[in-house]
Structures are given as C-alpha cells and as structure tokens.
C-alpha positions in Angstrom: -2.3 22.7 -8.1 -3.4 20.7 -11.1 -3.5 22.7 -14.3 -5.0 22.2 -17.7 -2.9 20.6 -20.3 -4.9 20.9 -23.5 -3.7 24.1 -25.3 -5.8 25.9 -27.9 -5.3 28.8 -30.2 -3.8 31.9 -28.3 -6.5 34.4 -27.4 -6.2 37.5 -29.5 -8.8 39.4 -27.6 -8.2 43.1 -27.1 -7.3 43.8 -23.5 -10.0 45.2 -21.3 -10.7 48.9 -21.5 -13.3 51.3 -20.3 -16.1 51.7 -22.9 -16.0 55.0 -24.8 -19.1 56.5 -23.0 -17.4 55.8 -19.7 -14.2 57.4 -21.0 -16.1 60.5 -22.0 -17.5 60.8 -18.5 -14.1 60.3 -16.9 -12.6 63.0 -19.0 -15.4 65.6 -18.7 -14.1 69.0 -18.0 -10.6 68.0 -19.3 -10.6 66.5 -22.8 -11.7 68.3 -25.9 -12.6 66.0 -28.8 -9.1 66.3 -30.2 -7.4 65.3 -27.0 -9.5 62.2 -26.1 -6.5 59.9 -26.7 -4.9 61.4 -23.6 -7.7 59.7 -21.6 -7.1 56.3 -23.0 -9.4 56.5 -25.9 -9.5 54.2 -28.9 -6.0 53.2 -30.0 -4.4 54.9 -27.1 -2.1 53.1 -24.7 -1.6 56.3 -22.6 -3.0 56.8 -19.1 -6.5 57.9 -18.1 -7.2 61.1 -16.3 -10.1 60.2 -13.9 -10.2 63.6 -12.2 -11.2 67.2 -12.8 -8.4 69.7 -12.3 -9.1 72.8 -10.1 -7.7 75.1 -12.8 -8.2 75.3 -16.5 -5.8 73.0 -18.4 -2.8 74.6 -20.0 -2.5 74.9 -23.8 -1.4 71.8 -25.5 -1.6 68.2 -24.4 -2.7 67.7 -20.7 -0.1 66.5 -18.3 -1.3 63.4 -16.5 -1.0 63.4 -12.7 -1.3 60.1 -10.8 -3.9 59.9 -8.2 -2.5 59.8 -4.7 -3.6 57.6 -1.8 -4.4 60.5 0.5 -7.2 63.1 1.1 -6.4 64.8 -2.2 -8.1 61.9 -3.9 -11.5 63.2 -2.6 -11.3 66.2 -5.0 -9.0 64.7 -7.7 -11.3 61.7 -8.5 -14.6 62.9 -9.8 -15.6 60.8 -12.8 -19.2 62.0 -12.7 -21.6 64.1 -10.6 -23.0 61.0 -8.8 -19.6 59.8 -7.5 -18.0 60.9 -4.2 -14.9 59.6 -2.5 -15.8 59.1 1.2 -12.8 57.5 2.7 -9.1 57.1 1.7 -6.7 55.1 3.7 -3.1 53.8 3.1 -2.1 50.7 4.9 1.6 49.7 5.1 2.7 46.1 5.2 2.0 44.7 8.6 -0.6 47.4 9.6 -3.8 46.1 11.2 -6.7 46.6 8.9 -9.1 48.8 10.7 -10.5 52.3 10.4 -11.5 53.1 14.0 -8.4 52.1 16.0 -9.9 48.8 17.1 -7.6 46.0 16.2 -9.2 43.5 13.8 -6.4 40.9 14.0 -5.9 41.0 10.3 -2.8 42.7 8.9 -1.9 43.9 5.4 0.4 41.4 3.7 1.8 44.3 1.7 1.2 48.0 1.1 -2.4 48.7 -0.1 -4.6 51.7 -0.6 -8.3 51.5 0.3 -10.8 53.9 -1.3 -14.5 54.0 -0.5 -16.9 55.5 -2.9 -20.6 56.4 -2.9 -22.4 56.5 -6.3 -25.8 58.2 -6.2 -28.5 59.1 -6.6 -29.7 56.4 -4.2 -33.2 56.6 -2.9 -34.7 59.4 -0.8 -37.0 58.8 2.1 -37.2 58.8 5.9 -33.9 58.4 7.6 -34.9 55.3 9.5 -36.5 53.5 6.5 -34.5 50.5 5.1 -35.5 51.7 1.6 -33.7 55.0 2.1 -30.2 55.0 0.6 -27.5 57.6 -0.3 -26.4 55.4 -3.1 -24.2 52.5 -4.0 -21.3 51.9 -1.6 -18.1 50.6 -3.2 -14.8 49.7 -1.5 -11.8 49.4 -3.7 -8.4 48.0 -2.7 -5.3 48.9 -4.8 -1.9 47.2 -4.3 1.4 49.2 -4.5 2.4 50.2 -8.0 5.4 47.8 -8.1 3.2 44.9 -7.0 0.2 45.4 -9.4 -0.2 42.5 -11.8 -2.3 44.5 -14.3 -5.5 42.7 -13.3 -8.7 43.6 -11.7 -10.5 40.9 -9.7 -13.6 42.2 -8.1 -15.8 40.1 -5.8 -19.5 39.4 -5.7 -21.9 39.4 -2.8 -24.2 36.9 -1.1 -28.0 36.9 -0.5 -29.4 40.4 -0.7 -25.9 41.8 -0.2 -26.2 45.1 1.8 -23.0 44.7 4.0 -23.1 47.9 6.0 -19.3 47.8 6.5 -18.7 48.7 2.8 -20.2 52.2 3.1 -19.2 52.8 6.7 -16.5 55.4 7.4 -15.4 53.4 10.5 -15.5 49.8 9.3 -13.9 47.8 6.6 -16.3 45.7 4.6 -14.0 44.1 2.0 -11.5 42.0 3.9 -11.5 39.5 1.1 -10.8 42.2 -1.5 -8.0 43.5 0.8 -6.4 40.1 0.9 -6.5 39.8 -2.9 -4.9 43.2 -3.4 -2.2 42.7 -0.8 -1.6 39.1 -1.6 -1.8 38.4 -5.3 -1.5 42.0 -6.4 -4.8 42.4 -8.2 -6.9 45.5 -7.8 -10.1 44.3 -6.0 -13.4 45.7 -5.0 -16.7 44.9 -3.3 -20.1 46.7 -3.3 -23.2 46.8 -1.1 -25.2 47.0 -4.4 -27.0 50.2 -3.2 -28.2 49.5 0.3 -26.8 48.9 3.8 -28.7 46.6 6.1 -29.2 47.2 9.7 -29.1 43.5 10.5 -25.9 41.8 11.7 -26.0 39.5 8.6 -27.1 42.1 6.0 -27.3 39.5 3.3 -30.6 38.1 4.7 -32.5 41.4 4.7 -34.8 42.3 1.9 -36.4 45.2 3.7 -34.7 47.7 1.4 -36.8 46.5 -1.6 -40.1 47.8 -0.2 -40.9 51.5 0.2 -42.5 52.8 3.5 -45.9 52.7 1.8 -45.5 49.0 0.9 -44.9 49.5 -2.8 -41.9 48.1 -4.7 -38.7 50.1 -4.5 -37.7 49.8 -8.1 -34.8 52.2 -7.8 -33.0 50.0 -5.2 -34.0 46.8 -7.1 -32.2 48.3 -10.1 -29.1 49.1 -8.0 -29.2 45.6 -6.5 -30.0 43.7 -9.8 -27.4 45.2 -12.1 -26.4 48.9 -11.7 -24.4 48.4 -8.5 -22.1 45.8 -10.0 -21.7 47.8 -13.3 -20.8 50.9 -11.4 -18.2 49.0 -9.3 -16.6 47.7 -12.5 -16.5 51.1 -14.2 -15.3 53.0 -11.1 -12.7 50.4 -10.2 -11.2 50.5 -13.7 -11.1 54.3 -13.5 -9.4 54.4 -10.1 -6.8 51.9 -11.3 -6.1 53.9 -14.4 -5.6 57.1 -12.5 -3.6 55.5 -9.7 -1.2 53.5 -11.9 -1.4 55.7 -15.0 -2.3 52.8 -17.2 -5.3 50.7 -17.9 -5.8 47.2 -16.4 -4.9 44.6 -19.0 -7.5 42.1 -17.7 -10.7 42.5 -15.7 -12.2 39.5 -13.8 -15.4 38.9 -11.9 -15.3 36.3 -9.0 -18.5 35.5 -7.2 -20.6 32.7 -5.7 -24.3 32.5 -4.9 -25.7 36.0 -5.4 -22.2 36.7 -6.8 -22.8 34.0 -9.4 -26.1 35.7 -10.3 -24.3 39.0 -10.5 -21.6 37.4 -12.8 -24.3 36.1 -15.2 -26.0 39.4 -15.1 -22.9 41.2 -16.2 -22.4 38.8 -19.1 -25.9 39.4 -20.2 -26.4 43.1 -19.6 -22.9 44.7 -19.4 -20.7 42.3 -21.4 -17.9 44.8 -21.8 -17.1 45.0 -18.1 -15.1 41.8 -17.7 -12.8 39.7 -19.8 -13.4 36.7 -17.5 -16.3 35.7 -15.2 -16.1 33.0 -12.5 -19.6 32.4 -11.3 -20.4 29.7 -8.7 -23.6 28.1 -7.2 -25.4 30.9 -9.1 -28.7 32.4 -7.9 -29.7 32.8 -11.6 -33.4 32.2 -11.4 -33.8 34.6 -8.4 -37.5 34.9 -7.7 -38.4 31.4 -8.7 -35.8 29.4 -6.7 -35.9 31.7 -3.7 -39.7 31.3 -3.5 -39.1 27.6 -3.8 -36.7 27.8 -0.9 -39.7 28.3 1.4 -41.4 25.2 0.2 -39.7 22.7 2.6 -41.1 24.8 5.6 -44.5 25.0 4.0 -44.5 21.2 3.5 -43.9 20.8 7.2 -46.6 23.3 8.1 -49.2 21.7 5.8 -48.3 18.0 6.0 -46.9 17.8 9.6 -49.3 20.1 11.4 -46.7 22.8 11.8 -44.3 20.6 13.8 -41.0 20.5 11.9 -38.7 17.6 11.7 -36.0 17.7 14.4 -32.3 18.2 13.7 -31.8 14.5 14.6 -34.5 13.4 12.2 -33.1 15.5 9.4 -29.6 14.2 10.0 -30.8 10.6 10.1 -32.6 10.7 6.7 -29.8 12.7 5.0 -27.2 10.2 6.2 -29.4 7.3 5.1 -29.7 8.8 1.6 -25.9 9.1 1.4 -25.4 5.5 2.5 -27.9 4.3 -0.1 -26.3 6.2 -3.0 -22.6 6.7 -2.4 -21.6 3.5 -4.1 -23.4 4.0 -7.5 -20.2 5.2 -9.2 -17.5 2.8 -8.0 -19.4 0.0 -6.3 -17.7 1.0 -3.0 -19.1 3.2 -0.3 -17.3 6.6 -0.5 -19.3 8.7 2.0 -20.5 11.1 -0.7 -22.7 11.0 -3.7 -21.1 11.5 -7.1 -24.3 11.3 -9.2 -27.5 12.6 -7.7 -29.5 11.6 -10.8 -28.8 8.0 -10.0 -30.1 8.3 -6.4 -33.6 7.0 -6.0 -33.6 6.5 -2.3 -37.1 6.5 -0.7 -37.3 6.9 3.1 -40.9 5.6 3.1 -39.4 2.2 2.1 -36.5 2.2 4.5 -37.1 0.2 7.7 -33.9 1.6 9.3 -35.4 5.1 9.2 -39.1 4.4 9.8 -40.5 4.2 13.3 -41.7 0.9 14.5 -45.3 2.3 14.5 -44.9 2.8 10.7 -43.6 -0.7 10.0 -39.9 0.2 10.5 -37.2 -1.0 12.8 -36.1 2.3 14.2 -37.1 2.8 17.9 -35.1 5.9 18.5 -36.5 9.5 18.9 -34.9 10.3 15.5 -37.2 7.8 13.6 -39.6 9.1 11.0 -43.3 8.2 10.5 -44.4 7.4 7.0 -46.0 10.8 6.7 -42.8 12.5 7.8 -40.8 10.4 5.3 -43.1 11.4 2.5 -42.7 15.0 3.5 -38.9 14.6 3.0 -39.6 13.1 -0.5 -41.6 16.2 -1.3 -38.8 18.5 -0.1 -36.3 16.6 -2.2 -38.6 16.7 -5.3 -39.2 20.4 -5.2 -42.1 22.8 -5.3 -45.4 21.8 -6.9 -48.7 23.7 -7.0 -50.5 21.2 -4.9 -47.7 19.7 -2.7 -47.6 16.4 -4.6 -44.6 14.4 -5.5 -44.2 11.2 -7.5 -42.6 8.1 -6.1 -38.7 8.4 -6.3 -38.5 5.2 -8.3 -40.2 7.0 -11.2 -39.0 10.6 -10.8 -36.5 12.2 -8.3 -37.1 15.7 -9.6 -33.5 16.1 -10.8 -32.2 17.3 -14.2 -32.0 20.2 -16.6 -35.7 20.0 -17.5 -38.5 20.6 -15.1 -41.1 17.8 -14.9 -44.7 18.5 -15.5 -46.2 20.1 -12.4 -42.8 20.9 -10.9 -42.4 24.6 -10.3 -38.8 24.3 -9.2 -36.2 21.8 -8.1 -35.6 20.6 -4.5 -32.4 19.7 -2.8 -30.5 16.6 -4.0 -30.9 13.5 -1.8 -28.3 13.4 0.9 -27.7 17.1 1.0 -27.8 18.5 4.5 -31.4 19.5 5.5 -30.3 21.2 8.7 -27.5 23.6 9.4 -26.0 23.2 12.9 -24.6 26.5 14.2 -26.3 28.5 11.5 -30.0 28.5 12.1 -32.1 29.0 8.9 -29.2 28.3 6.5 -30.6 25.1 5.2 -34.1 24.9 3.9 -35.8 22.4 6.3 -33.9 23.6 9.3 -35.4 23.6 12.8 -34.2 24.0 16.4 -36.0 22.5 19.4 -39.1 22.1 17.4 -39.1 25.7 16.2 -39.1 26.2 12.4 -36.2 28.2 11.0 -37.0 29.2 7.4 -34.2 30.6 5.3 -34.9 34.3 5.9 -34.2 35.4 2.4 -37.0 33.0 1.2 -39.6 34.4 3.5 -38.5 38.0 2.6 -38.7 37.3 -1.1 -42.2 35.8 -0.8 -43.3 38.8 1.1 -41.9 41.0 -1.7 -43.6 38.9 -4.4 -47.0 39.2 -2.6 -46.3 42.8 -1.4 -47.2 41.8 2.2 -44.5 42.4 4.7 -46.2 40.3 7.4 -45.5 37.1 5.5 -41.7 37.6 6.2 -39.8 36.8 9.4 -39.8 39.5 12.1 -36.5 41.0 10.9 -38.3 42.4 7.8 -39.0 46.0 8.7 -41.6 48.3 6.9 -43.8 51.2 8.0 -46.9 49.3 6.8 -46.2 46.4 9.1 -43.2 44.3 10.0 -42.6 40.6 9.3 -44.9 38.5 11.5 -44.1 34.9 10.2 -47.4 34.8 8.4 -45.6 32.5 5.9 -46.8 29.7 8.2 -50.4 30.1 7.0 -49.5 29.8 3.3 -51.2 27.0 1.4 -49.4 25.2 -1.5 -51.6 27.2 -4.0 -50.7 30.5 -2.3 -47.0 29.7 -2.5 -47.4 28.8 -6.1 -49.1 32.2 -6.7 -46.1 33.9 -5.0 -43.9 32.1 -7.6 -46.1 33.3 -10.4 -46.1 36.9 -9.0 -42.3 36.9 -8.8 -42.1 36.2 -12.5 -44.8 38.7 -13.4 -43.0 41.5 -11.4 -39.7 41.1 -13.2 -39.9 44.6 -14.7 -40.6 46.2 -11.2 -37.9 44.0 -9.8 -35.4 45.4 -12.4 -35.2 42.0 -14.1 -33.4 40.4 -11.1 -33.6 37.0 -12.7 -30.3 36.7 -14.7 -31.8 34.0 -17.0 -31.5 35.6 -20.4 -29.9 32.9 -22.6 -28.6 35.3 -25.2 -24.8 35.8 -24.5 -23.9 36.9 -28.1 -22.4 40.2 -27.1 -20.3 38.6 -24.4 -19.1 35.9 -26.8 -18.4 38.3 -29.6 -16.0 40.4 -27.6 -13.9 37.3 -26.8 -14.7 37.1 -23.1 -15.0 33.8 -21.1 -17.5 32.6 -18.5 -16.7 29.7 -16.2 -19.5 28.6 -13.9 -19.6 25.8 -11.3 -22.1 24.4 -8.9 -21.9 22.0 -6.0 -24.1 19.0 -6.4 -24.9 19.0 -2.6 -25.8 22.7 -2.4 -28.1 23.1 0.7 -29.5 26.4 -0.6 -29.6 26.6 -4.4 -30.4 23.4 -6.4 -27.8 22.8 -9.0 -30.4 21.7 -11.6 -31.3 25.4 -12.0 -27.8 26.1 -13.4 -28.1 23.1 -15.7 -31.5 24.3 -16.8 -30.1 27.8 -17.7 -27.0 26.3 -19.4 -29.0 24.1 -21.6 -31.2 27.1 -22.6 -28.1 29.2 -23.3 -26.5 26.5 -25.4 -29.6 26.1 -27.5 -29.6 29.9 -28.1 -25.9 30.1 -28.8 -25.7 27.4 -31.4 -25.3 24.2 -29.3 -23.1 22.8 -26.6 -19.9 22.7 -28.7 -20.2 26.3 -29.8 -21.2 27.5 -26.3 -18.2 25.7 -24.7 -15.9 27.9 -26.7 -16.6 30.7 -24.3 -19.0 29.4 -21.6 -18.4 26.2 -19.6 -20.2 24.7 -16.6 -18.6 22.4 -14.0 -20.6 20.2 -11.6 -18.8 19.4 -8.4 -19.9 16.3 -6.5 -20.4 16.6 -2.7 -19.7 20.4 -2.7 -22.1 22.4 -0.6 -23.1 26.0 -1.0 -20.0 28.0 -2.0 -18.0 25.6 0.2 -14.7 27.3 0.9 -15.4 30.3 -1.3 -18.4 32.1 0.0 -20.1 33.4 3.2 -21.9 30.1 3.8 -19.2 27.6 3.8 -18.9 23.8 4.5 -19.7 20.5 2.9 -23.1 19.1 2.5 -24.3 15.7 1.4 -21.4 13.8 3.0 -21.0 11.3 5.8 -19.0 12.6 8.8 -15.9 10.6 7.8 -16.0 11.5 4.2 -13.2 13.5 2.6 -14.4 14.3 -0.9 -12.2 16.0 -3.6 -13.0 19.7 -4.0 -11.4 22.7 -5.7 -8.3 24.0 -4.1 -8.2 27.7 -3.2 -8.0 29.7 -6.5 -7.9 26.6 -8.6 -10.9 27.5 -10.6 -9.9 31.2 -10.8 -6.5 30.1 -12.2 -8.3 28.0 -14.8 -10.3 31.0 -15.8 -7.2 33.3 -16.2 -5.4 30.6 -18.2 -8.4 30.4 -20.5 -8.6 34.2 -20.9 -4.9 35.0 -21.1 -3.4 31.9 -22.6 -6.2 30.3 -24.5 -5.9 27.2 -22.4 -9.5 25.8 -22.0 -10.4 24.2 -18.7 -10.6 20.6 -20.0 -8.4 18.5 -17.7 -8.9 19.8 -14.2 -8.4 17.4 -11.4 -9.7 17.8 -7.9 -8.1 16.4 -4.7 -9.4 16.0 -1.2 -8.0 17.7 1.8 -5.2 15.2 2.6 -4.6 14.6 -1.1 -5.3 10.9 -0.7 -8.1 10.9 -3.4 -8.2 12.6 -6.8 -10.9 12.8 -9.4 -11.3 14.5 -12.8 -13.7 17.5 -12.8 -16.0 17.0 -15.8 -17.3 19.8 -18.0 -21.1 19.6 -18.4 -22.8 17.7 -19.9 -20.2 15.0 -19.4 -20.3 12.9 -16.3 -17.7 11.0 -14.3 -17.3 7.3 -15.3 -15.3 4.7 -13.4 -12.9 2.7 -15.7 -11.7 0.3 -13.0 -8.7 0.2 -10.8 -7.7 2.3 -7.8 -10.7 4.4 -6.8 -8.4 7.0 -5.2 -6.6 7.7 -8.5 -7.8 10.2 -11.1 -6.5 7.9 -13.8 -9.2 5.3 -12.9 -11.9 7.7 -14.1 -13.0 9.5 -17.3 -15.5 12.2 -18.3 -18.0 10.8 -20.7 
C-alpha cells in the first residue's frame, strides 16, 4: 500500500479521553470528589470504573474490577440511568457470528466480545408506529485484551440508518465492526441512531421522523442527527476503559455517505469525541441535496409526460458522455473521466445518441429524442426553480459555487444514471418504463412538506401512507420543498452538517480527512467542495485549514465504492479499470496523520490489477499530465 513520505512535526496532541462531564457520569455512585482520579480524571493514567457496585465501596481508594464478557456486565456497566446492556456474547476464534443458532457463514477471526446497548429515553407511542423507539441501539465489539491496539474505530451508517439488527437480541447488525475488532484489533461499534426500521433495507426508511399525527418527530431527529453518534462514542470509550482497565489512546470515526455527514457533525458539535475522522462521499447538506435527488424523476414527469428513460437509454447517454470526456487529461481514451469540470458533452448535439427523427443517426430503441436529451442535460445540471438549464457549452453546473438559479448540483456527466440490480439506487433509474425514485429522496420531500402521501408506498404513517404523489410535483413545488427543508432545520435537529466553524475541533489537535468520488451516483461531489470552501474561508484560508482538514477528490469513484452499503463504480466504461483507494488506504493515511504527524500529501492510487497508478490530489489541486507513460504515477503531478 502506498504511504505518505512527507513528514511534518510530530503531533503532540493529548491522547483521547472521555470528557470530564462524561467521567462524572461514569463514576456516579462511586467516586467522591477526592477520588476522581481513580476514574481516569484529569492527569490520571489509571483505569476507569464504568459500573456501579452492588455494595458501598470500602474505605480508601476503590479497587478497580475489569468488566467481564458475560451476563454480569448487565449489572456492572451502568454509566447512567438511560443506558442498559441488552446482550453480551463472547465469540471464540472460529465461531460462527450469530445469536440465534442459524449459521451466518461468517466466523470470528479471533476472540471478540459483543455488547449491545440501549440508550434511552427514546420516543414513546403506539407499539406499531415507526416513530416509537425504546432508544438508541449500539453494538460494540471488543477484541481480546492481548490483541487490542489501543484504538477505537467506530463506523458510520448509510441513508436514514435504522438497521434493525443492531438493537435485535437475535441478530447481529455490525458485521463490519466485528471484522475490525477481530481483524485489526480496534474496538469498534455501530449504532441505529435511535430507530429500527421495519423495511429490509432500513436505510431507505424515513417513517420514523414523523409522529402518528403527522407532525415532526424532533426527538428522533435529534437522535438521528447527532445524539446517537455522540452516545456511541461516549459509551464505547467507557466500555473499553472498563474492559481493558485503561483508556483508548486514539479514537477514530470512519463513515461514508450518511457516515460522512455524521463525521462532519461530530467535528462541528462534539469535537472532543474523536482524534481522527475519515468522512467519505458526505451527506453534509442533507435536506438540500436529498430534495434535489428527486429532481431527475420530476424532470421526467414534467418534461417527458411521466414516461421515464429506459435503462438502455440511460446507459447509452452515460457511455457517450464518458467517451466524449475521458481523454481530456492525457489525450488518450481511458474509459473514465478524470476532470468533470472539463466535460461539456451535450447529447442534444450528438448524432450518435439522437434518434433519426430528431436529426440523429441512431435507429435503435435506445436512441433519445431532442426533448429526452435536453432532460438529461437538466438532470446533469441540477435542480432549478423552473426546470431550466443553460447550454452545457456555457455552464455544466459543476463547481464549488452554485450558479444563479441553481438550487443544487446534479450528477457529473458520465456518472451512471441507472442502477442495474438495485432499483432506485441511482437518481434517474427506471425499470420497464416504471420510475424508480431514490426512496430516501421521496421520503425526505414528504417530511419537508409534512405530507406522507408524497413518499413512496413504504413510508408508513397513521395520517396516510406514501402514495407516490411526488409524481404530481411541479418544479416550483419541489423548490418549495427545498426551502422548507432549510426552514425546518431546528425541528429537524440541525440535520445539515454544514456549519463551517471547526475551531474547537482544530484547537484540540484533531484531524479530519474527507474524500468524495467524482462519479457518485447519489451525492454530487460539488456539495463537498462547496462546504470545504466555506470552511476554509471561516478557518483562515486553504493553507491554514489543510493543517487539520483535507479533502480528496477521487476520479471515477462511485458512491462509497468498496467502503459503503452501495458499492461499485460509476462513470466508467465496461472495460475501464480506474485507480481507486485500496482497502484501508485512506484510513491508514488518517492514522499516520494523527499519530505520526505525517500529512496525507503523497498518496498514490492503483487500479485493481496494479497496471495503472495516479497521484491522489488534495483539493483544490487537480491532476496534471506531464507527459510520458500514462500508466505511471510519475507522469502526473498535482497542481
């Protein structure tokens, strides 16, 4: 794996510890003021005592007792009145990872302890209502004492989160966290962020966010927006301290998509929770960009009479864009686009795509009429109030600054507009002429407008279920939904993680490394660039910001490709083999930055068969071709 080579001053940051208020809570019923150092207080290197004894403590210093991976943990670990241990299970090396006796096919690479927690109070209500919740479900995985590397590496979620397996007493929800604990030796954890969906793919279900009377469920919005991830951080640190009898030296966040939003939220709201945050393809501007995710389907309803483009048409126009723009960097066709800003491809001017009846040369069923081609231009440009879009020759809608009239960005040209095998997981998707909107987008618009019938039918509420009424939305009504999403930020618990002030995170010496694929089929990367520019302006400029917060743009990478729940490449030809991050390459770069002071300046990406390598540039620098072998990283520079 390529590693950075530029070394900087060693980081003298104080190792991660639980904040004093959390320590006081963990020690309640045990520590008098004079004995706080026994619970890992300021200046102490001693163990924490995250449990309440069943008998009064003896005179003199308390004797620490390590938490055990058995039923005793249910009474021994009681950091506060809201927290309950629901399941404890020890897995030996080679054990199948299951709780109900049904083999999962996944075995523990080494001994691990799984602990499930519920952190209330949750939200009361009818038992069958999606908005009813007992609290935040957290699943923690702890490696054997001898294997622990003194790190925490907790994982973010996707979409609306809500994986029912995390709080289940018979299922395992955190297979990824289990693999991290058993494999690399970090304590890991996942959370359902305060709600458990009844849908097979819980991440697409926003029903939890509306009460049975149709009003906003601010309590669960708060758990989803920020409280759930903060509680996971605090409780995971406390469990580790009690289990190993020492504090973690470093705490890391690792998340993509919603996990990227969660990472940015932690840096803004709870900056003491993590020493390093890896945040990918981040859903930072939640209500704005998710509302805009419905725009491609609204374009096809309004401009194409409700008849969506077919999968073949979407594949044809996407491939044509790649072919038109994949040589802008090196002068040679590479099968993927390195610089979306340089791609001005216009299907309304492409005879190979246009039907013969529209002046083109394509006589296949996959051809596009001029009206359909212009609809694709609108989808690429992004949401506007009136459904307009300028000619691509003058403005492709890409960049860190929104254009006049542009409410949000569209997908980059060449990015996959359909998602074979995963209906609805690309924004213009359709199957057999039936539109497949991204469910999260329809659910969010329903929440913005407080009308459940706008959502897809899997949105459940006592006042009315989803009825696909999004199909009737005009451009102006969708724009109003975007405005409402912004206006409701307080009720939505400030879900948009777009506060550019990162001073508290910077001042404690923490590091934030964010990345975004330039062919993301769900979240336009320009939104990350937009936030980064605003943050840099607030934090004293790009140079000052890069001392603690860096942004990496990755050509040809789709939504969380290889690292999230929606995997795969987007914006590439079938034969393309673009260079992408290797497993854990970016996480290793973050740990080197935090623990060794080695900034991620000289990362190199390779493709799957290692036949092509390219430097990975730190924003705002972009890749430049110097000449020579296009497969060699030495032929390129970041400028």
